[in-house]
C-alpha positions as CSV (number, residue, x, y, z in Angstrom):
1,X,117.5,15.8,-37.8
2,X,115.2,18.5,-38.7
3,X,115.8,21.9,-40.1
4,X,114.2,25.2,-40.9
5,X,111.9,24.9,-37.8
6,X,111.5,27.9,-35.7
7,X,110.5,26.1,-32.6
8,X,111.5,27.4,-29.2
9,X,112.8,25.1,-26.4
10,X,109.4,25.1,-24.7
11,X,107.6,23.9,-28.2
12,X,110.2,21.3,-28.7
13,X,109.6,20.0,-25.0
14,X,105.7,19.9,-25.6
15,X,106.3,18.1,-29.1
16,X,108.8,15.5,-27.3
17,X,106.1,14.9,-24.5
18,X,103.5,14.2,-27.1
19,X,105.8,11.7,-29.0
20,X,106.7,10.0,-25.7
21,X,103.1,9.5,-24.8
22,X,102.4,8.1,-28.2
23,X,105.1,5.6,-27.9
24,X,104.0,4.6,-24.4
25,X,100.2,4.3,-25.5
26,X,101.4,2.0,-28.4
27,X,103.7,-0.2,-26.1
28,X,100.8,-0.7,-23.6
29,X,98.5,-1.5,-26.5
30,X,100.9,-4.4,-27.5
31,X,102.0,-5.7,-24.3
32,X,99.9,-6.6,-21.1
33,X,100.7,-4.0,-18.6
34,X,101.0,-7.1,-15.9
35,X,103.9,-8.3,-18.1
36,X,105.8,-5.1,-17.9
37,X,108.1,-4.5,-14.8
38,X,109.8,-1.6,-15.9
39,X,109.3,1.0,-18.9
40,X,111.7,3.9,-19.8
41,X,111.3,6.1,-22.6
42,X,114.1,8.7,-23.2
43,X,113.9,11.2,-25.9
44,X,116.9,13.5,-26.0
45,X,117.3,16.5,-28.2
46,X,120.1,19.0,-29.3
47,X,118.9,22.2,-31.0
48,X,121.7,24.2,-32.5
49,X,121.5,24.7,-36.3
50,X,118.9,21.9,-36.6
51,X,116.8,19.6,-34.4
52,X,118.6,16.2,-33.6
53,X,116.7,13.6,-31.7
54,X,117.7,10.6,-30.1
55,X,115.2,7.9,-28.6
56,X,115.9,5.1,-26.3
57,X,113.2,2.7,-25.1
58,X,114.0,0.2,-22.3
59,X,111.3,-2.4,-21.5
60,X,111.9,-4.8,-18.6
61,X,109.5,-7.6,-18.4
62,X,108.7,-9.7,-15.5
63,X,110.8,-12.8,-14.8
64,X,108.6,-15.3,-16.4
65,X,107.5,-13.4,-19.2
66,X,107.9,-15.2,-22.7
67,X,107.5,-12.0,-24.7
68,X,110.1,-10.6,-26.9
69,X,109.6,-7.0,-27.1
70,X,112.3,-5.8,-29.4
71,X,110.0,-5.3,-32.5
72,X,107.5,-3.5,-30.2
73,X,110.2,-1.2,-29.1
74,X,111.4,-0.5,-32.8
75,X,107.9,0.2,-34.0
76,X,107.5,2.6,-30.8
77,X,110.7,4.5,-31.8
78,X,109.1,4.8,-35.4
79,X,105.9,6.2,-34.1
80,X,108.0,8.8,-32.0
81,X,109.6,10.1,-35.3
82,X,106.3,9.8,-37.2
83,X,104.6,12.0,-34.5
84,X,107.4,14.5,-34.6
85,X,107.4,14.8,-38.5
86,X,103.5,15.1,-38.5
87,X,103.7,17.9,-36.0
88,X,106.5,19.8,-37.7
89,X,104.8,19.5,-41.0
90,X,101.6,21.0,-39.3
91,X,103.6,23.9,-37.8
92,X,106.4,24.8,-40.4
């Protein structure tokens, strides 16, 4: 959660779209696109007294894929939070 930031909902949405794109770019840099059957990146937020963010990434690979995407998913989620923290530090 992040507090003391005076972002309006439109700014938060822009920030989360940026974070989602960073995650997608990372995933596609780590996995061949032809192996990915479906990719879902969900970033939910709740903004009352502080900004709470919840991220879920689901990757479905093609049936014959031998890849194990969990480490890539974990790193992509890290990149989401790194992006958010970086942007918030630039715009206190």
